[in-house]
C-alpha positions, 0 to 999 in steps of 0.5 A: 423354414419360417421367417421367425425361425430363420431369424432366430437361427441366423442370430445364433450362428452370427454370434461367435464369442459367448457373452452373458447377453448372448446366453440369455438371448439364446435362452429366450430363443430356446424358450420361444421354440419350446413354447411353440404349439403344433407339430415339432419339425426336424428344423425346430428340433435341430435349432433347439439342440443347437441352442441347448449346446450353446448354453452352460449346463448349470444355467440350462438346469435352472431354466429347465426346472422353471420350464418343467413347472410350467413357468417361463425361464426368461422374463423380459424387463420393460420399463423396469418391470419384470413382465412375468411377475409384474414386480419392479426390478431394482434400479441397479439390476435394471441398469446392469441389464444394459451392458450385462457382465453377469446373469440376473434373476428376478428377485421375486420369481427367479426367472432370468432377466433380459432387457430387449434391445428396444429398451436399451437405447431409451434406458441409456438416454434416460440415465444421461438426462437424469443427471440434469443440466450441466454448468454450460446449460445453466449459463445459456439459460441465464444463470451463473454456471449452476450456482445458487443465488445465495452462493453467487451473492456471497455470505449474508451476515447481519 
């Protein structure tokens, strides 16, 4: 068994309770196994069978239709962009992919979307820093708690 296949197999067995993220990860692992070239080994067939058993039939049906058309069923999202059709994913969908409670499809190409683990930490940090500095940070910088100068000095009346 190759190291890559052993890693995929270990990832499958390590997870007990199904979640939406795990379902999409299983779909992605299935896609990787089905797209491999070369002779099909008994190990690979066993892993494909195991993965297919873990995925609900309706989800697997959509995935199989895409694969039968010669298209990938799962697209990675990098920097907010679907890596298969290269269209920006709506920001709400991209944010939901950090902690998915549902399956998400690309609005353009219809593939299942998966945010790789290495994208989750930067996305969470970007969301935290996008809010801007808090009142404590403004005081440290010499301001007065984030209030504008016009509000601080009081009303301006002629």
